[in-house]
C-alpha positions as a Markdown table, in Angstrom:
| # | Residue | x | y | z |
|---|---|---|---|---|
| 1 | Met | 0.0 | 0.0 | 0.0 |
| 2 | Ser | 1.5 | 3.3 | -1.0 |
| 3 | Ala | -0.3 | 5.5 | 1.5 |
| 4 | Gln | 2.3 | 6.8 | 4.0 |
| 5 | Asn | 1.8 | 6.7 | 7.7 |
| 6 | Val | 2.0 | 10.2 | 9.2 |
| 7 | Gly | 3.8 | 10.1 | 12.5 |
| 8 | Ser | 2.9 | 13.6 | 13.6 |
| 9 | Arg | -0.7 | 12.7 | 14.4 |
| 10 | Asp | -1.7 | 9.2 | 15.4 |
| 11 | Gly | -3.9 | 7.3 | 13.0 |
| 12 | His | -3.5 | 9.7 | 10.1 |
| 13 | Gln | -2.2 | 8.7 | 6.7 |
| 14 | Ala | -1.1 | 10.6 | 3.7 |
| 15 | Phe | -2.5 | 9.5 | 0.3 |
| 16 | Arg | -0.7 | 10.6 | -2.8 |
| 17 | Leu | -2.9 | 12.2 | -5.5 |
| 18 | His | -1.6 | 12.9 | -9.0 |
| 19 | Met | -3.6 | 15.2 | -11.2 |
| 20 | Val | -3.3 | 16.2 | -14.9 |
| 21 | Thr | -5.2 | 18.7 | -16.9 |
| 22 | Trp | -4.6 | 18.9 | -20.6 |
| 23 | Asn | -6.4 | 20.5 | -23.6 |
| 24 | Val | -5.4 | 18.0 | -26.2 |
| 25 | Gly | -6.7 | 20.0 | -29.2 |
| 26 | Thr | -8.5 | 17.0 | -30.8 |
| 27 | Ala | -5.1 | 15.3 | -31.3 |
| 28 | Glu | -4.5 | 11.6 | -30.9 |
| 29 | Pro | -2.4 | 10.7 | -27.8 |
| 30 | Pro | 1.4 | 10.6 | -27.9 |
| 31 | Ala | 3.1 | 7.2 | -27.9 |
| 32 | Asp | 4.1 | 7.4 | -24.2 |
| 33 | Val | 2.6 | 9.2 | -21.2 |
| 34 | Arg | 4.8 | 7.7 | -18.5 |
| 35 | Ser | 6.6 | 11.0 | -17.7 |
| 36 | Leu | 3.2 | 12.8 | -17.6 |
| 37 | Leu | 2.1 | 10.3 | -14.9 |
| 38 | Gln | 5.5 | 10.3 | -13.2 |
| 39 | Leu | 5.3 | 6.5 | -12.6 |
| 40 | Asp | 8.8 | 6.3 | -11.1 |
| 41 | Ser | 8.2 | 8.9 | -8.4 |
| 42 | Gln | 8.3 | 7.9 | -4.7 |
| 43 | Pro | 6.2 | 7.4 | -2.7 |
| 44 | Ala | 3.9 | 5.7 | -5.2 |
| 45 | Thr | 0.7 | 7.4 | -6.2 |
| 46 | Asp | -2.6 | 6.2 | -4.7 |
| 47 | Leu | -5.0 | 8.1 | -7.0 |
| 48 | Phe | -4.7 | 9.4 | -10.5 |
| 49 | Val | -7.3 | 12.0 | -11.7 |
| 50 | Ile | -6.9 | 13.0 | -15.4 |
| 51 | Gly | -9.0 | 15.8 | -16.9 |
| 52 | Leu | -8.8 | 16.3 | -20.7 |
| 53 | Gln | -10.5 | 18.9 | -22.9 |
| 54 | Glu | -11.0 | 19.0 | -26.7 |
| 55 | Val | -10.8 | 15.2 | -27.0 |
| 56 | Asn | -11.8 | 14.5 | -30.6 |
| 57 | Ala | -15.6 | 14.6 | -30.6 |
| 58 | Thr | -16.6 | 14.6 | -34.3 |
| 59 | Pro | -20.0 | 12.7 | -34.5 |
| 60 | Val | -18.5 | 9.5 | -35.9 |
| 61 | Gln | -15.6 | 9.5 | -33.5 |
| 62 | Tyr | -17.8 | 10.3 | -30.5 |
| 63 | Ile | -20.2 | 7.5 | -31.2 |
| 64 | Ser | -17.2 | 5.1 | -31.7 |
| 65 | Asp | -15.7 | 6.2 | -28.4 |
| 66 | Leu | -19.0 | 5.6 | -26.5 |
| 67 | Ile | -18.9 | 2.0 | -27.7 |
| 68 | Tyr | -15.2 | 1.2 | -27.6 |
| 69 | Glu | -13.7 | 3.9 | -25.3 |
| 70 | Asp | -11.5 | 6.6 | -26.7 |
| 71 | Ser | -7.8 | 6.3 | -27.6 |
| 72 | Trp | -6.8 | 8.5 | -24.6 |
| 73 | Ser | -8.5 | 6.2 | -22.1 |
| 74 | His | -7.0 | 3.1 | -23.8 |
| 75 | Leu | -3.5 | 4.6 | -23.6 |
| 76 | Leu | -3.9 | 5.6 | -19.9 |
| 77 | Met | -5.3 | 2.1 | -19.0 |
| 78 | Asp | -2.6 | 0.3 | -21.0 |
| 79 | Thr | 0.0 | 2.4 | -19.1 |
| 80 | Leu | -1.4 | 2.2 | -15.6 |
| 81 | Ala | -2.9 | -1.3 | -15.4 |
| 82 | Pro | 0.5 | -3.1 | -15.4 |
| 83 | Met | 1.5 | -0.8 | -12.5 |
| 84 | Gly | -1.5 | -2.0 | -10.5 |
| 85 | Tyr | -3.9 | 0.9 | -11.1 |
| 86 | Ile | -7.5 | 0.2 | -12.1 |
| 87 | Lys | -9.9 | 2.6 | -13.8 |
| 88 | Val | -12.6 | 3.3 | -11.3 |
| 89 | Thr | -14.9 | 5.5 | -13.3 |
| 90 | Ser | -15.0 | 8.1 | -16.0 |
| 91 | Val | -17.4 | 10.7 | -17.4 |
| 92 | Arg | -17.4 | 12.3 | -20.8 |
| 93 | Met | -19.3 | 15.2 | -22.4 |
| 94 | Gln | -18.2 | 15.5 | -26.0 |
| 95 | Gly | -14.6 | 16.8 | -25.8 |
| 96 | Leu | -14.5 | 16.9 | -22.0 |
| 97 | Leu | -13.2 | 13.7 | -20.3 |
| 98 | Leu | -12.5 | 13.0 | -16.6 |
| 99 | Ile | -11.0 | 9.7 | -15.5 |
| 100 | Leu | -10.3 | 8.3 | -12.0 |
| 101 | Phe | -7.7 | 5.5 | -11.4 |
| 102 | Ala | -6.8 | 4.0 | -8.1 |
| 103 | Lys | -4.6 | 1.3 | -6.6 |
| 104 | Gln | -6.6 | -1.9 | -6.2 |
| 105 | Val | -6.2 | -1.8 | -2.4 |
| 106 | His | -8.2 | 1.4 | -2.2 |
| 107 | Leu | -11.2 | 0.3 | -4.4 |
| 108 | Pro | -13.2 | -1.2 | -1.5 |
| 109 | Phe | -13.2 | 2.2 | 0.2 |
| 110 | Ile | -14.1 | 4.3 | -2.9 |
| 111 | Arg | -17.9 | 4.3 | -2.6 |
| 112 | Asp | -21.0 | 6.3 | -3.6 |
| 113 | Ile | -19.5 | 7.2 | -7.0 |
| 114 | Gln | -21.6 | 9.6 | -9.0 |
| 115 | Ser | -20.8 | 11.7 | -12.0 |
| 116 | Thr | -22.6 | 14.5 | -13.9 |
| 117 | Tyr | -22.0 | 17.1 | -16.6 |
| 118 | Thr | -23.2 | 20.6 | -17.5 |
| 119 | Arg | -23.1 | 22.2 | -20.9 |
| 120 | Thr | -22.4 | 25.9 | -21.3 |
| 121 | Gly | -21.5 | 26.1 | -25.0 |
| 122 | Leu | -24.2 | 27.7 | -27.3 |
| 123 | Phe | -26.4 | 28.9 | -24.5 |
| 124 | Gly | -26.2 | 25.6 | -22.7 |
| 125 | Tyr | -27.2 | 23.4 | -25.6 |
| 126 | Trp | -23.8 | 22.4 | -26.8 |
| 127 | Gly | -21.2 | 20.4 | -24.9 |
| 128 | Asn | -18.0 | 21.8 | -26.4 |
| 129 | Lys | -17.7 | 24.0 | -23.2 |
| 130 | Gly | -18.9 | 23.2 | -19.7 |
| 131 | Gly | -18.0 | 21.0 | -16.8 |
| 132 | Val | -17.9 | 17.2 | -16.0 |
| 133 | Ser | -17.5 | 16.0 | -12.4 |
| 134 | Val | -17.0 | 12.9 | -10.4 |
| 135 | Arg | -17.8 | 12.6 | -6.7 |
| 136 | Phe | -17.1 | 9.7 | -4.3 |
| 137 | Ser | -16.4 | 8.8 | -0.7 |
| 138 | Phe | -12.7 | 8.0 | 0.0 |
| 139 | Tyr | -12.4 | 6.1 | 3.3 |
| 140 | Gly | -15.5 | 8.0 | 4.3 |
| 141 | His | -14.3 | 11.5 | 3.2 |
| 142 | Met | -16.4 | 13.2 | 0.5 |
| 143 | Leu | -14.3 | 14.3 | -2.5 |
| 144 | Cys | -15.4 | 15.9 | -5.7 |
| 145 | Phe | -13.4 | 16.6 | -8.9 |
| 146 | Leu | -14.7 | 19.2 | -11.4 |
| 147 | Asn | -13.1 | 19.4 | -14.9 |
| 148 | Cys | -14.1 | 22.5 | -16.8 |
| 149 | His | -13.6 | 24.1 | -20.2 |
| 150 | Leu | -14.7 | 27.7 | -20.0 |
| 151 | Ala | -15.2 | 30.4 | -22.6 |
| 152 | Ala | -12.2 | 31.5 | -24.6 |
| 153 | His | -10.6 | 34.9 | -25.5 |
| 154 | Met | -9.2 | 37.8 | -23.5 |
| 155 | Asn | -12.3 | 39.8 | -23.1 |
| 156 | Tyr | -14.5 | 37.0 | -21.6 |
| 157 | Ala | -13.2 | 36.9 | -18.0 |
| 158 | Leu | -16.6 | 37.8 | -16.6 |
| 159 | Gln | -18.3 | 35.2 | -18.8 |
| 160 | Arg | -15.9 | 32.5 | -17.5 |
| 161 | Met | -16.9 | 33.4 | -14.0 |
| 162 | Asp | -20.6 | 33.3 | -14.8 |
| 163 | Glu | -20.1 | 29.9 | -16.4 |
| 164 | Phe | -18.3 | 28.5 | -13.3 |
| 165 | Glu | -21.1 | 29.7 | -11.1 |
| 166 | Tyr | -23.7 | 28.3 | -13.5 |
| 167 | Ile | -21.9 | 24.9 | -13.4 |
| 168 | Leu | -21.8 | 24.9 | -9.6 |
| 169 | Asp | -25.5 | 25.8 | -9.5 |
| 170 | Arg | -26.6 | 23.1 | -12.0 |
| 171 | Gln | -24.6 | 20.1 | -10.9 |
| 172 | Asp | -26.6 | 18.0 | -8.5 |
| 173 | Phe | -25.9 | 14.6 | -6.9 |
| 174 | Asp | -28.3 | 12.1 | -5.5 |
| 175 | Met | -26.6 | 12.3 | -2.1 |
| 176 | Tyr | -28.4 | 13.6 | 1.0 |
| 177 | Asn | -25.3 | 15.0 | 2.6 |
| 178 | Thr | -23.5 | 16.3 | -0.5 |
| 179 | Pro | -26.2 | 17.3 | -3.1 |
| 180 | Gln | -23.9 | 19.9 | -4.8 |
| 181 | Val | -20.2 | 20.3 | -5.6 |
| 182 | Leu | -19.4 | 22.7 | -2.8 |
| 183 | Asp | -21.0 | 20.5 | -0.1 |
| 184 | His | -18.1 | 18.1 | -0.4 |
| 185 | Lys | -15.3 | 18.2 | 2.2 |
| 186 | Leu | -12.6 | 18.6 | -0.6 |
| 187 | Val | -13.2 | 19.9 | -4.1 |
| 188 | Phe | -10.7 | 20.1 | -6.9 |
| 189 | Trp | -11.5 | 22.5 | -9.7 |
| 190 | Phe | -9.3 | 22.2 | -12.8 |
| 191 | Gly | -9.2 | 22.2 | -16.5 |
| 192 | Asp | -8.8 | 24.7 | -19.4 |
| 193 | Leu | -10.3 | 27.6 | -17.4 |
| 194 | Asn | -9.1 | 30.0 | -20.2 |
| 195 | Phe | -8.1 | 32.9 | -18.0 |
| 196 | Arg | -5.6 | 35.1 | -19.7 |
| 197 | Ile | -2.8 | 37.6 | -18.8 |
| 198 | Ala | -4.3 | 41.1 | -19.2 |
| 199 | Asp | -2.7 | 44.4 | -20.2 |
| 200 | His | 0.9 | 43.4 | -20.7 |
| 201 | Gly | 2.2 | 43.6 | -24.3 |
| 202 | Met | 3.7 | 40.7 | -26.2 |
| 203 | His | 7.3 | 41.8 | -25.8 |
| 204 | Phe | 7.1 | 42.1 | -22.0 |
| 205 | Leu | 5.2 | 38.8 | -21.7 |
| 206 | Arg | 7.7 | 36.8 | -23.7 |
| 207 | Ser | 10.7 | 38.5 | -22.1 |
| 208 | Ser | 9.3 | 37.7 | -18.6 |
| 209 | Val | 8.7 | 34.1 | -19.6 |
| 210 | Asn | 12.0 | 33.6 | -21.4 |
| 211 | Asn | 13.8 | 34.9 | -18.2 |
| 212 | Ser | 11.6 | 32.8 | -15.9 |
| 213 | Arg | 10.4 | 35.9 | -14.2 |
| 214 | Phe | 6.9 | 34.6 | -13.9 |
| 215 | Asn | 6.1 | 36.6 | -10.8 |
| 216 | Leu | 6.1 | 39.8 | -13.0 |
| 217 | Leu | 2.9 | 38.5 | -14.6 |
| 218 | Trp | 1.0 | 37.2 | -11.6 |
| 219 | Asp | -0.8 | 40.4 | -10.7 |
| 220 | Arg | -2.3 | 40.6 | -14.3 |
| 221 | Asp | -3.4 | 37.0 | -14.4 |
| 222 | Gln | -7.2 | 37.2 | -14.8 |
| 223 | Leu | -8.0 | 34.4 | -12.4 |
| 224 | Thr | -5.7 | 36.0 | -9.7 |
| 225 | Met | -7.4 | 39.3 | -10.3 |
| 226 | Met | -10.9 | 37.8 | -10.1 |
| 227 | Lys | -10.0 | 36.1 | -6.7 |
| 228 | Lys | -9.7 | 39.5 | -5.2 |
| 229 | Lys | -13.3 | 40.4 | -5.8 |
| 230 | Glu | -15.2 | 37.1 | -6.1 |
| 231 | Pro | -15.9 | 35.5 | -2.6 |
| 232 | Ile | -16.4 | 32.0 | -4.1 |
| 233 | Leu | -12.9 | 32.1 | -5.6 |
| 234 | Gln | -11.4 | 33.2 | -2.3 |
| 235 | Glu | -12.3 | 29.8 | -0.9 |
| 236 | Phe | -10.1 | 28.1 | -3.5 |
| 237 | Glu | -6.4 | 27.7 | -3.2 |
| 238 | Glu | -3.8 | 27.4 | -5.9 |
| 239 | Gly | 0.0 | 26.8 | -5.9 |
| 240 | Pro | 2.3 | 29.5 | -7.3 |
| 241 | Leu | 2.5 | 29.7 | -11.1 |
| 242 | Cys | 6.2 | 29.0 | -11.3 |
| 243 | Phe | 6.1 | 27.4 | -14.7 |
| 244 | Lys | 5.7 | 28.6 | -18.3 |
| 245 | Pro | 2.2 | 29.7 | -19.4 |
| 246 | Thr | 0.8 | 26.7 | -21.1 |
| 247 | Tyr | -0.9 | 28.3 | -24.1 |
| 248 | Lys | -0.5 | 28.9 | -27.0 |
| 249 | Phe | 2.4 | 26.9 | -28.5 |
| 250 | Asp | 3.2 | 25.8 | -32.1 |
| 251 | Arg | 2.5 | 22.1 | -32.1 |
| 252 | Phe | 5.5 | 19.8 | -31.6 |
| 253 | Ser | 7.6 | 22.6 | -30.3 |
| 254 | Glu | 8.4 | 24.7 | -27.3 |
| 255 | Thr | 7.8 | 27.9 | -29.2 |
| 256 | Tyr | 4.9 | 30.2 | -28.5 |
| 257 | Asp | 2.4 | 30.9 | -31.3 |
| 258 | Thr | 4.1 | 32.1 | -34.5 |
| 259 | Ser | 0.9 | 32.0 | -36.6 |
| 260 | Gly | -0.8 | 35.2 | -37.9 |
| 261 | Lys | -2.9 | 35.4 | -34.7 |
| 262 | Lys | 0.2 | 35.4 | -32.4 |
| 263 | Arg | -1.8 | 34.6 | -29.3 |
| 264 | Lys | -0.4 | 36.0 | -26.1 |
| 265 | Pro | 0.9 | 33.3 | -23.7 |
| 266 | Ala | -1.4 | 32.6 | -20.8 |
| 267 | Trp | -1.9 | 30.2 | -17.9 |
| 268 | Thr | -5.2 | 28.9 | -19.2 |
| 269 | Asp | -4.8 | 25.4 | -17.7 |
| 270 | Arg | -5.1 | 25.3 | -13.9 |
| 271 | Ile | -5.6 | 23.1 | -10.8 |
| 272 | Leu | -7.2 | 24.6 | -7.7 |
| 273 | Trp | -8.7 | 23.1 | -4.5 |
| 274 | Arg | -11.1 | 24.0 | -1.8 |
| 275 | Ile | -11.5 | 22.5 | 1.7 |
| 276 | Lys | -15.0 | 23.0 | 2.9 |
| 277 | Pro | -15.1 | 25.9 | 5.4 |
| 278 | Lys | -16.2 | 24.9 | 8.9 |
| 279 | Ala | -19.9 | 25.5 | 9.7 |
| 280 | Ile | -20.5 | 28.8 | 11.4 |
| 281 | Glu | -21.9 | 28.1 | 14.8 |
| 282 | Thr | -25.1 | 30.0 | 15.7 |
| 283 | Val | -27.3 | 30.4 | 18.8 |
| 284 | Asp | -30.2 | 28.8 | 17.0 |
| 285 | Glu | -30.8 | 25.5 | 18.8 |
| 286 | Asn | -32.2 | 24.0 | 15.5 |
| 287 | Ser | -29.0 | 24.7 | 13.6 |
| 288 | Ser | -26.8 | 21.8 | 12.8 |
| 289 | Thr | -23.1 | 21.9 | 13.7 |
| 290 | Ser | -22.5 | 18.2 | 12.8 |
| 291 | Ser | -20.3 | 19.1 | 9.8 |
| 292 | Ser | -18.1 | 21.3 | 12.1 |
| 293 | Ala | -17.8 | 18.5 | 14.6 |
| 294 | Asp | -17.0 | 16.0 | 11.9 |
| 295 | Asp | -14.3 | 18.4 | 10.5 |
| 296 | Asp | -12.7 | 18.6 | 13.9 |
| 297 | Glu | -12.6 | 14.8 | 14.4 |
| 298 | Tyr | -11.8 | 13.8 | 10.8 |
| 299 | Pro | -10.0 | 16.8 | 9.2 |
| 300 | Ile | -8.4 | 16.7 | 5.8 |
| 301 | Lys | -5.0 | 18.4 | 5.2 |
| 302 | Val | -4.0 | 19.1 | 1.7 |
| 303 | Met | -0.3 | 19.6 | 0.9 |
| 304 | Gln | 0.8 | 20.3 | -2.7 |
| 305 | Asp | 4.1 | 18.8 | -3.6 |
| 306 | Met | 4.3 | 19.9 | -7.2 |
| 307 | Tyr | 2.6 | 22.3 | -9.6 |
| 308 | Thr | 4.2 | 22.4 | -13.1 |
| 309 | Cys | 3.7 | 21.8 | -16.8 |
| 310 | Asp | 5.5 | 19.3 | -19.0 |
| 311 | Val | 6.6 | 21.2 | -22.1 |
| 312 | Ser | 8.0 | 18.0 | -23.8 |
| 313 | Tyr | 4.6 | 17.0 | -25.1 |
| 314 | Gly | 3.7 | 18.7 | -28.4 |
| 315 | Val | 0.6 | 17.0 | -29.8 |
| 316 | Ser | -1.5 | 20.0 | -28.8 |
| 317 | Asp | -1.1 | 23.8 | -28.7 |
| 318 | His | -1.5 | 23.5 | -24.9 |
| 319 | Lys | 1.0 | 21.9 | -22.6 |
| 320 | Pro | -0.3 | 19.6 | -19.9 |
| 321 | Val | -0.3 | 20.8 | -16.3 |
| 322 | Ile | 0.6 | 18.4 | -13.5 |
| 323 | Ala | -0.1 | 18.7 | -9.7 |
| 324 | Thr | 0.7 | 16.2 | -7.0 |
| 325 | Phe | -0.7 | 16.3 | -3.5 |
| 326 | Asp | -0.6 | 14.6 | -0.2 |
| 327 | Leu | -4.0 | 14.2 | 1.3 |
| 328 | Glu | -3.6 | 13.7 | 5.0 |
| 329 | Met | -6.6 | 12.2 | 6.7 |
| 330 | Arg | -7.8 | 9.6 | 9.3 |
| 331 | Lys | -9.9 | 6.8 | 7.8 |
| 332 | Lys | -13.5 | 6.9 | 8.8 |
| 333 | Val | -14.2 | 3.5 | 7.3 |
| 334 | Glu | -11.7 | 0.5 | 7.3 |
| 335 | Thr | -13.9 | -2.5 | 6.9 |
| 336 | Pro | -14.8 | -3.9 | 3.4 |
| 337 | Leu | -18.5 | -4.4 | 2.7 |
| 338 | Val | -18.0 | -8.0 | 1.4 |
| 339 | Lys | -15.5 | -10.8 | 2.2 |
| 340 | Leu | -14.6 | -13.1 | -0.7 |
| 341 | Thr | -12.9 | -16.5 | 0.0 |
| 342 | Val | -11.5 | -18.8 | -2.6 |
| 343 | Glu | -12.0 | -22.6 | -1.9 |
| 344 | Gly | -9.4 | -25.2 | -2.8 |
| 345 | His | -7.2 | -25.2 | -5.9 |
| 346 | Trp | -8.4 | -23.8 | -9.1 |
| 347 | Ser | -7.8 | -25.0 | -12.7 |
| 348 | Ala | -9.9 | -25.5 | -15.8 |
| 349 | Asp | -10.0 | -29.2 | -15.1 |
| 350 | Glu | -12.9 | -28.9 | -12.6 |
| 351 | Asp | -15.5 | -26.5 | -11.5 |
| 352 | Ala | -14.3 | -23.9 | -8.9 |
| 353 | Thr | -15.9 | -22.8 | -5.7 |
| 354 | Phe | -15.8 | -19.6 | -3.7 |
| 355 | Thr | -17.8 | -18.0 | -1.0 |
| 356 | Tyr | -18.8 | -14.4 | -0.2 |
| 357 | Thr | -20.2 | -12.8 | 2.9 |
| 358 | Ile | -21.9 | -9.4 | 3.3 |
| 359 | Leu | -20.0 | -7.8 | 6.3 |
| 360 | Glu | -21.6 | -4.4 | 6.5 |
| 361 | Asn | -24.9 | -2.8 | 5.6 |
| 362 | Leu | -24.9 | -3.1 | 1.9 |
| 363 | Glu | -27.7 | -2.3 | -0.5 |
| 364 | Ser | -27.0 | -5.4 | -2.5 |
| 365 | Ser | -28.9 | -6.5 | -5.6 |
| 366 | Thr | -29.5 | -9.7 | -7.5 |
| 367 | Trp | -27.8 | -8.0 | -10.4 |
| 368 | Asp | -24.5 | -7.8 | -8.5 |
| 369 | Trp | -21.8 | -10.1 | -9.8 |
| 370 | Ile | -18.4 | -11.5 | -8.9 |
| 371 | Gly | -15.7 | -11.3 | -11.6 |
| 372 | Leu | -12.5 | -13.2 | -12.0 |
| 373 | Tyr | -9.7 | -10.8 | -12.8 |
| 374 | Lys | -6.1 | -11.5 | -13.9 |
| 375 | Ile | -3.6 | -9.4 | -12.0 |
| 376 | Gly | -2.9 | -6.3 | -14.2 |
| 377 | Phe | -6.6 | -5.9 | -15.2 |
| 378 | Arg | -7.7 | -2.5 | -16.4 |
| 379 | Ser | -11.2 | -1.9 | -15.1 |
| 380 | Ala | -14.3 | -3.7 | -13.7 |
| 381 | Ser | -15.4 | -4.8 | -17.2 |
| 382 | His | -12.0 | -6.4 | -17.9 |
| 383 | Tyr | -12.8 | -9.8 | -16.3 |
| 384 | Ser | -12.0 | -13.3 | -17.6 |
| 385 | Thr | -15.4 | -14.6 | -16.5 |
| 386 | Phe | -18.0 | -13.8 | -13.9 |
| 387 | Ala | -20.8 | -15.4 | -11.8 |
| 388 | Trp | -24.0 | -13.8 | -10.6 |
| 389 | Val | -24.5 | -13.5 | -6.8 |
| 390 | Lys | -27.3 | -15.4 | -5.1 |
| 391 | Asp | -30.1 | -15.0 | -7.7 |
| 392 | Asp | -33.3 | -15.8 | -5.8 |
| 393 | Glu | -32.9 | -13.2 | -3.0 |
| 394 | Val | -30.5 | -10.7 | -1.6 |
| 395 | Ala | -28.0 | -12.3 | 0.9 |
| 396 | Ala | -28.4 | -11.4 | 4.6 |
| 397 | Asn | -25.6 | -9.8 | 6.5 |
| 398 | Gly | -23.2 | -12.4 | 7.8 |
| 399 | Glu | -24.6 | -15.2 | 5.6 |
| 400 | Val | -21.9 | -17.3 | 3.9 |
| 401 | Val | -23.0 | -17.8 | 0.3 |
| 402 | Thr | -21.3 | -20.5 | -1.9 |
| 403 | Val | -20.9 | -19.9 | -5.6 |
| 404 | Gln | -19.5 | -22.1 | -8.3 |
| 405 | Met | -17.8 | -21.2 | -11.6 |
| 406 | Asn | -18.0 | -23.6 | -14.5 |
| 407 | Lys | -14.6 | -25.1 | -15.5 |
| 408 | Asn | -15.3 | -24.3 | -19.1 |
| 409 | Glu | -15.2 | -20.6 | -18.3 |
| 410 | Leu | -11.8 | -20.8 | -16.4 |
| 411 | Pro | -8.5 | -19.8 | -17.9 |
| 412 | Leu | -6.5 | -22.8 | -19.3 |
| 413 | Leu | -3.1 | -21.3 | -18.5 |
| 414 | Ala | -1.6 | -20.6 | -15.1 |
| 415 | Gly | -1.7 | -17.1 | -13.7 |
| 416 | Asp | -2.3 | -14.9 | -10.6 |
| 417 | Tyr | -5.9 | -13.8 | -10.2 |
| 418 | Val | -8.4 | -12.1 | -7.8 |
| 419 | Leu | -12.1 | -12.3 | -7.4 |
| 420 | Gly | -13.9 | -8.9 | -7.3 |
| 421 | Tyr | -17.4 | -8.2 | -6.1 |
| 422 | Tyr | -19.2 | -5.6 | -8.3 |
| 423 | Ser | -22.1 | -3.7 | -6.8 |
| 424 | Thr | -24.6 | -2.6 | -9.3 |
| 425 | Asn | -26.1 | 0.0 | -7.0 |
| 426 | Met | -22.6 | 1.5 | -6.2 |
| 427 | Gln | -21.4 | 1.1 | -9.8 |
| 428 | Thr | -17.9 | -0.2 | -8.7 |
| 429 | Leu | -15.9 | -3.1 | -7.4 |
| 430 | Ile | -16.3 | -3.0 | -3.6 |
| 431 | Ala | -14.3 | -6.1 | -2.5 |
| 432 | Phe | -11.5 | -8.4 | -3.6 |
| 433 | Ser | -10.3 | -11.8 | -2.6 |
| 434 | Pro | -6.6 | -12.3 | -1.7 |
| 435 | Thr | -4.5 | -13.0 | -4.9 |
| 436 | Phe | -4.5 | -16.7 | -5.8 |
| 437 | Leu | -2.9 | -18.9 | -8.4 |
| 438 | Ile | -4.9 | -20.7 | -11.1 |
| 439 | Leu | -3.1 | -23.8 | -12.1 |
| 440 | Glu | -2.3 | -24.8 | -15.7 |
| 441 | Ser | -4.9 | -27.2 | -16.9 |
| 442 | Arg | -4.1 | -30.7 | -18.1 |
| 443 | Leu | -5.4 | -29.8 | -21.6 |
| 444 | Ala | -2.9 | -26.9 | -21.8 |
| 445 | Val | -0.1 | -29.2 | -20.7 |
| 446 | Met | -0.9 | -32.0 | -23.1 |
| 447 | Glu | -1.3 | -29.8 | -26.1 |
| 448 | Gly | 1.4 | -27.4 | -25.3 |
| 449 | Leu | -0.9 | -24.4 | -25.7 |
| 450 | Leu | 0.5 | -20.9 | -25.7 |
| 451 | Pro | -1.6 | -17.8 | -24.9 |
| 452 | Glu | -2.1 | -16.8 | -28.5 |
| 453 | Asn | -3.4 | -20.3 | -29.4 |
| 454 | Ile | -6.4 | -20.0 | -27.1 |
| 455 | Asn | -9.4 | -18.4 | -28.8 |
| 456 | Gly | -7.2 | -15.7 | -30.2 |
| 457 | His | -6.5 | -14.0 | -26.8 |
| 458 | Glu | -4.7 | -14.7 | -23.6 |
| 459 | Lys | -6.7 | -16.6 | -21.0 |
């Protein structure tokens, strides 16, 4: 487990969060995104949250992506799955895409996942601009990630602010304690927010950037200026802009726009965060102070370790922005909802048996299922085979339910696997068995089968 124990306060742990925002300009992904994800960094990342804007959304491409998943998601899954990261969920609205990955060990404690989107393009009828969000409970703490693409051009700063407030107002979740974005204990707002650098001329801008004197530009950054007069923005924090403005570059270069338009450089791509302010205590006896008490007992501390851009990527006229955080918290929940136990030795020579037990109050369904996953799997749908849970009625708490898997559905070759319980109501994998070995079948041994010989794919 990559979460680090924090010695300063008993029971607290620091979880590493790696975030990326990138306007990809309808381009296909580069061949390699390992440096973007910083997979060699230590301590290892616990959660990856990637927000993209302007993913290719032509009608034919968009329909294809809805069926098969887009090329960016494929590349991210292909890169992260071998490292033990699983795609938890994603949400897409035309060119806007938000994806959450997590280490397998955390999945049983990522619950109540919901996503939504809000259009702001063409008076709210077109999804080329707007916001997509994912909210979930992480070890009992309510987190929300909002990826936005706001109105472009220098003179539309007020419209960008209006769009942000409109998105916050329109996004609703079916959660009694966090029905809107700002109800969550921790919110990350990021994306191509499109705020520009006002007033300064092109020569001064480029000279300041070329000499890494970024601080000379901060006071004319539109988002920084808006924070001084917009109360809602004052609740958000952002690290210092100690990296090159990320827009607008000639593609496949580190040179700012040389086209006829010669766009001024700007920090359009940003990552901000907000810890929910403590409830204001009042003398009204009917007022609730439970959120304040909860914050005192289970606070979240956010520490930003890195805020930068990676200028080496050139497929877009924007450079990707990276932020890494340590989220220090004390777990509010530590018990999985379900226990999965593998019985005996498994191979494709005979039917296999396992049991599951509901441990906590779980709104289970007869549509829940248990998948068999080879280690290195990409997402909940990337199973080798699956079995439905008890199909005549919902299992009771503490009841040990025995399930069999048909031998004809099991892999013929040896490999390390886990069982995963998928909750239809929670739309995620909520429990895993310990890793176990499936033995090579006698058929595979006798015929000398190789992975590519078995139904055209590895089993």
